[in-house]
N, C-alpha and C positions, 0 to 999 in steps of 0.2 A: 486538097480538100479532105474533110473528114465526113464520111457518109454515116448518118445515124438512121438506123432502120428500126422502126417501131413494128413489133411483131403482132400487134393487135392482141387478140385472145388466142392466137395460134402460134406456129413456129415459123422461123425464118426459112426462106427457100435457098437452094444452092446458088441461084443467080444473084441473090443479094450479097453474097460474100465472094463471088467470082473475082479473081484478080487481086484480092486483098493481100497485103503484106503483113498486116496486123489485124486481128479480130478480137474485140473486147466485148465481154458480156457476162451475164450471170451464168452459172454452171449449167442450168437447165436449157438456156438458149444455145449455148455452145454445143452441148451434147445432142441437141435435136437437129443439127444441120451438118452436112458434110463440108468440112473446111478445106481450102486449098492445101495441098501437101506442104508447100513451102511457107505457109503462113504461121507466124507466131500467134499463140493463143494466150490471152490474159483473162483470168477469171476475176470478175469484179468482187472485191471485198472492200477494204479501205480504199477510198477514192483517190487520195493523193498519189500513191505509187502508180496506179493505173494511168493517171493523167500525165505523170512524168514519162512513162513509157510512150504514151501517145505523142508527147512533145518531141521525143527523140526521133520518132518516125516522121513527124511533120517537118522537122528541120532537115531531114534527109530526102524530103519530097517523095515519100513512099506512101502508098495507099492504106488508109485506115478505115475500118468498118466497125461501128459500135452497134451492138444489138441490145434492144431495150424492150420492155413490156409495153403493151398498149400504145399510147401516143406519147413519144418521148419528150414532146414539148409541153406536156400537161403534168406538172409536178414531177418531171422526169429529168434525165441527164442532160438535156439540151441546155438548161441554165448553166450548169457547171462548165460544160464545154464552151459555151459562148463567152462566159466570163474569163476563161483561161486563154482561148484561142481567137475569139472574135466571131461574131455571127456570120461574117462574110466567108469564113472558112468552112461553114457547115452546109451540108446537103442533107436535108431531113426528109425522110419518107415516113409519114405518120401512119400508124395503125389505128384501129378502133380502140378507144380507151375503155378501161374496165367499167367506168361510170356509165358510158353510153351503152355498153353491152348489158350491164345489170338492169338499167331501166328498160332496155329492149326486151329482156327476158320476162319482165312482169307487165309489159304492154303499157307503160306510162311515158308521156312526154316529159322532158326534163329541162326545157329552157328556163323554167322558173325554179329550178333546184339550186341550192347552195352547196358547193363542194368544198370540203375542208380536209386538210391532211393532218392526221395524228401520227404519221410515221416519223419517228425521231423528234417529235414535238410534244408539248404539254397537252395531255388529254383534255384538260379543263376547257380549252377554247372550243374544241369539237363538241363537248357536252353543252356548252352555253349556246352554240349555234343550233344544235339539235333541239334544245328547249325552246328557242325563240322562233324557229322557222318550221313550217309544216312539211317541208321536203328537203332533206339534206343527204348528201352522199359523203361518207367518211372513208378516207383512205387510211387503212389501219397499219399497225406495226407492232413489234414486240412490246408487251406491256400496255398496249393501247388497241386491243382487239375487241371482238364482239362481247366477250365476257365482261371486260372492264367497262365498256360502253353501256352494256345492259345494266350493270350494277348501279351506274350513275344515273340512269334514266328510269328506274323503277318508280311507278306512281305517276308518270307523266302522260299516260294514255297513248304513247307512241307505239308503233309496230316496227320491228327491225327486220329487214330483208338481208340475210347474209348470203353473199354470192361467193362461192369457193371454186377454185380451179376453172375459171371461165375459159371456155374454148377447148377443154380437154374432154373428148367424147366419152371417156370412161369414168372420170372423176368429178366432172362438173356437178355442182349442187347449188340450187337457189331455194332457200328456206325462209318462210315467214315465221317469226317467233316473237313472243313478248319479251320485254327487257328482262323479266325474271327468268324466263327460259334461257335466254342468251347468257345470263350471268351464271347459270348452273352448269354450263357445258365447257368442255375443253375442245376448242375449235381447231387445234393444230396449226400448221403453218401454211395452209393452202388458201386462206381467205383472200379474195381479190378486192372486195369493197363491201361496205355495209351501208344500206340505205335506211334512213330513219324517217318514218312517215307518220303524219297525222292523217289517217286514211279518210276521214270525213272531208279533208281539204286537199287530197292527193292530186286531183286533176288540176285544180287551180284555175284562175281566170285566163282568158286569152291575153298574151303578152306581146308587147312591141320590143321591149328591151330584155335581154336575157340576164339571168343572175338573180340576186336577192330583191331586185326591184328598187324603184326610187323611194327615198324616204318621204315622210309626210310633208305636205305642202306648208304646214305651219305647226307650231308647238306653243306651249304656254296657253293652252286652250282656256276659254272662259269657264267659270265655275258651273255655268248652266250645262256644260257638256258632260257633267258627272252627277250621279245621284249622291247626295250628301245629307247629313243631318244637322239642322240648326246652324247652317253656315260653317260647320266644322270641316273646313277644307283649306288646303294651302292655296292662297290667292295667286292669281296668275302672274302678278308682278314678282312675287317671291319665287314662284315656280320657275319663271324664266331664268333668273340668276342661278337658282339651284341646279337647273339642267345644264347651264353653261359650265358650272364648276364640277358637276358629276361627269360630264362628257360621255354619256351612254352611247355605245356603238355595237355593231355586230361582233360577236365573240366575247363581249363583256358579260359579267354577271353583276347585277346591282341589287342591293338590299334596300327596301323601304321599311324602316323600323318605326312602329307606331303609325301605321299606314293610314288609319282613318278611312277616308273614302277611296284611297288608292290612286289619287290623281297623279302623284309623282311616279308611282309604279307603272301606271298605264302609259304615261308619257315616255318613260324610259323604254318600255317595250315597243312603243310605236317607232322609236328611233333605232330599234334593232337589237337592244340588249335582252338577255334573259334576266328575269326579275323574280326575286323572292320578297313577298310582302308579309310582314309580321304584324299581327293585330290582336289585341287582347279581348275585344268584345265579339260576341257571336254575330250580332247584327252588322258589325263592321266587316267581318269576314264575308258575309253574304253580299254586302254592298260592293266590296272590292271585286268579287267574282262577277257580279252583274255589270260593273263598269268595264272590266276587262272584256267580257263577252260583247258588250255594246260597241266597243272599239275594235273588235276582231283581233285581239292579242292574247297571248298566253301569259298569265301571271300565276306563279305558284304561291298559295296562301298558307301561311303557318299560323294556326290559332294558338296564341299563348302570349304571356307577358314577358317582355324583355327586361333584364338581360337573360333570364333563365331559359327562355325559348330558343335563344341562339345556340345553346350548347348542343341541341339536337341536330344541328346542321353539320354535315360531314366536311372534311377538308376540301373535297371537290366543290363544296358550296362556299368556299372562301370568296368574298366579293372583291371585284375591282374597285367598286365605289359604293358608298353607303349614304343614304339620306335618313336622318333622324328627325322625326317630327314630334310634336307634343311636348311635354315637359314633366313636371313632378319632381319629387325629391330623389327619385332613382335615376334622373337624367345623367349625372356624372358616371355612374356605374354602367349605364347603357352605352354612353359614348366610349368609355374605356374598353368595353367588350368588343365594340365594333372596330375600334382602332387597332386592337390586337390582331384582327384578322383581315382588315382592308389592305389591299395591295397598292392602291393608288391614292384614294381620297375619301374623306368623310365630311359631309355637309350637315350642319345642324341648324334648324330653325327654332327660334325661341321668341315667345311673346314677352316673357319676364326677363328684364335686364339682369335681375339678381342671379339668374342661372348662368350667365355668360362666363364669369371667372372660373367656375368649377369645370364647365365644359371645355374651356380653353386649356386649363391645366391638364385635363385628361388627354387631350390631343398632344400637347407638347411633351407630356410624360411618355407617350408612345413613340416619340421621335418625329412627329409631324411638324412641318412648317405651317404656321397658322396665320390667317388673315380673316377679316370680317367686315361687315358693313351694317349700319342701321338703315333699313328701308322704310321710307315714308313716302306715300303716294296719295294723290287725290284724283278721283275719277269724276268725269263729267256727269252731272245729275240734272234732270229737267226741273224747272220751276214753272209755276203758273204764268201764263202770258207768253208762252213760247220763248222763254229765256233759259239760260243754263247757269248752274253754279258748280263749284268744286266741292265734292264731298270727300273728306279725309278718311282714308282707311287706317285701321289700327297699325301702328308701327311694329315691325318685326326685325329682330336682330338675326342676321345670317352669318354663321361662322363656318369656316372651312379649314380643314387641315390637309396638306398634301405631303405624301411620303417623299422625301428627297430622292432624286434620281429615278423616280417612277417613270415607266414608259407611258408617255401621254399623247403621242401622235400616231396616226395610222391604225390599221387593224392589227391586233396582236399577232405575233409570228408563231 
């Protein structure tokens, strides 16, 4: 058996390693406990050589103890050990995770929190989750710490709680800062976890299921669910297929360009994505904000005309998916600008068939595989005498481009 000891926010005890032939762990874990005199000690650095040493001891049926921070089954070493040796060989003694400890320090429940790891991973996924959810815990790493997270979250209204050296009676610090304050500091290497909070919604409702919560019961909402001007809104039939092609999910960032009422932006946010809506009119900007507030989601609104307005969005704002609505002579340039930065897909809705060839050419020139459909639908409409007719809606051409080999299933890693 391999005994995996989670030290929680403290240190291992002598009895945890008693009788061990091999003790593996981070340097601070090994230095904090008295090891058996005969035990070999392996300091964790590159994982592969350490696992090879563990394998040699396992083959010789000798006792191995692995020391790890917090709960080793929670974004920890248990996964690597189970994949290499099989879960049946592991005896895990969990400690209190840094996430649980951090929320305990500030007196908040966390069954409704989303936990995302930026340790050795792309920071953009963590940023998208922080934008989309009111309560997120981020496990940090080199190049993805409080400063980088703060720089990416400026202007979102979030508060960051930076918990450092949890469990160390002399060094532990738990600080509330704005994203701008976090971005301006050097936090060193003792950060345990960063909590990102929308403080107005930090308590959250009573929950039955832990985690990010169930998705919406329905989508492609009726136009009446949104404030709009003169029926200038993406109709729900078109929105349904657009959402299917966009595939918005937790950890994604979606752009809604030429957002109008923001119906597509709001629906993507309801499905878990972080969203940037770009709109050229002042009244449209206010309408998008009102619709987002009415549906209880966060949508970042950029007031400006595409494609010029897109140049102000940073590389961390590069979208997974883009919806382009509206039209006009600038449509090919808008589609081309979006295609240059989209990681997965671009969906374009057009009422004018004449715009289709240029939009398609912009997508194929950017290396996307293209497909499309002309949507024609008729809705039930009442007639006098308690009878019903079919009322035809204006046809809309929906074009979509998909980047070859883009990751399209599951939550981004």
